[in-house]
N, C-alpha and C positions, 0 to 999 in steps of 0.2 A: 751534764753527764748523761750518757745513754743508759736507759733502763736495762738491768741485767736480764738475760733470758731466764724465764721461769724454769727452775729445775728443783730436784729434791733438796739440794744444798741451799738454794735461795729460800725455799719455803721453810726449811729448818732455821735459817737465819731470822726469818720473821718470827718464829716461835721464840728464839733466843731474845729477840728485841722485846717482845711482849713480856717475857719473864722478868725483864729489868724493872718493870713497873708494878709487879705484884708483891704485896707485902706478905711476909711469912706470918700466918695467923698464930703461930706458937710463941709462947713466952721464951725469951733467950735462956738457954740452958747449956751447960757443959755436956749434958746427956744426949744432945741432938746429934745423931749419927749421920743423918741424911739431910742434904740441903734441899730447899724447896725446889731448886732447879732440877736436881736428880729425881725428885718425886714426880714432877710434871713430865719430864722427859721419859721417865720409866713408864708412866701411864700412856703417854703418846706412843711409845715403842710397842706396847702390847696391842693397841688398836691398829697401828700401822701394819704390824706383822700378822694381825688377825690370829694370834695364838695366845690363849689365856695362860699358857705355861712358858711363854717366851722368856720372862725374867728368871724363872727358876732354872731353865736350861742355860741361860747366860751365866748364872751364879755357879753352876756345876762346871761349865766350860772354863771359867776363871780359875776355879779350884784345880782343875786338871791341867790346863795348858798355860795359865798365867796371863791370859788375855780373853776378851770376849767381844762379840759383835755389838752389844748394846753401847759399849764405849766407842767403838770405831764408827758405827753408823749414826748414832744419835748423840754422842757426847756425854753419856751417863758416866759419872765418875765412880760412884758407889751404888751398887744395885740394891734398891729397896725391895721389901716384900709387898705383896698386894695389900695386906692389912695396914702397913705403914702408909702406903699411898692413899688408901681410902680414908684413914683417920685424919690425915692432914688436908687432903684436897676436898673433902666434904665441907671444909670451912672456907674454901676459896670460891668466890663467885665465878661461874663459867663466863660471864660477860667480860671478865678481864682478858680473855683470849679473843674476843670478837674483833679487835682491830686487824687480826690476821686475815679474816675474810675480806676486809676492805683492801688490804695491801695486795692480796692475790688477785682480786677483781681489777684493781688499778693496773697491775702488771699485765694481766690478760688483755685488757683494753688497749694499753700502750703498745703491745706487740701485735695488735690486730687479730688476735685469736678469737675475739668475740664477733668479728664481722660475719662469719657464716651463721651466727645465731640471730642476726637481725632480720626481722620480717615486718610486714605491714608498715611500710614507710619508716624503716630504720628503728623499729621498736624491738625491745627484748621481751620475750614471753617468760613469765615466771609461774612455774607450777608450785602448788602448795600441798603439803601432805602433813596431816596431824599424826602424832604418835604418842603412845604411852611409854615412858621409860622407867617408871616405878609404880608399883601398886601393892597395897597392904591393907589388911583389916585391923592391924594393931599398931604399926609404926606410922607416925605422921608428924608433920611440922606445920608452921605458920604458912608455908608456901604451897602446901598440898591443896588440891581440889577435892572436896569430899563428894561422895556419891551415895545417896540413900537408896537401898534396895527394898523390894516388896516384902522381904522376910524381916525387915527391920534392921538388918545389918548395914553398917556404913563402911565403905571402902575409901581409901585415900590414894590419890594419884598425883603423879607429876607428869605433865604432858607438855608437848611443844609442837610448834608449827615449823616444818622444815622447808624453806623455799629454795628452789633450784631454777636456774635458767635453762630453758628447753627450746628446741627448735625442730621442725620437721627435717628428717634426713640426717640428724645429728645423733650419733649413738651415745655420746657422752653428755652429761649435764654438768653445770657449774653450781656448786653449793654456795649459798649466801648465808648470812647470819641467821640463826634460828631465833624464834620468838617464843618465850615460855608462856604457857597458859597457867596463870597463877593469880591469886587475889591481888587486885590493884588498889593502891592507896586512894582513899576517898570514894571508893565505889562499893555500894552495898551488894549489887548483883554479882553473882558468881561469874568469873571470867569464862570465856568460851573460845572455840576455834575461830569463830567469825570475828570476835573482838580482837583476838590476837593477830589474825591476818590483816586487819585494818591498821593495827599499829605498825 
């Protein structure tokens, strides 16, 4: 069977496929108004549309017009609120969605889209960039990386390494699976960007 051309619809189908394997962290209850699928798709829609108020706008559109773009574009059945998304998805490991990166990479390779990125005897260059995506002096968890400051204060961070395929004369990059900088089982030394990049 021939590989489907990579499109928004195909990539969305990869997300749907990954969702089939994710267990809902909530206890079964009649009070559950939103499915895990709607919560993940709702979060994805906000990031995809680059609009923090996207879901609220869709809720208002549904109320006024009886339909909304979140349902038509992303397949969201019932529009959750940001707090409901956060409360549930904070309990779901991001790594559950990592297979999507592999499927997109395989589709790009199969369709020859990665050929212009190959350099130095058919190699792919991977650029790495570290980023903080959470920081607090009060809120922390077992996965945080603590940082002691000169004034005696301790701040807690969640960090990651974001690898992308790059090439000269290519204006786009191809995202690969991130690697989180966090305490590693059986390792006393604090995790670092260098150690995460090696993993």
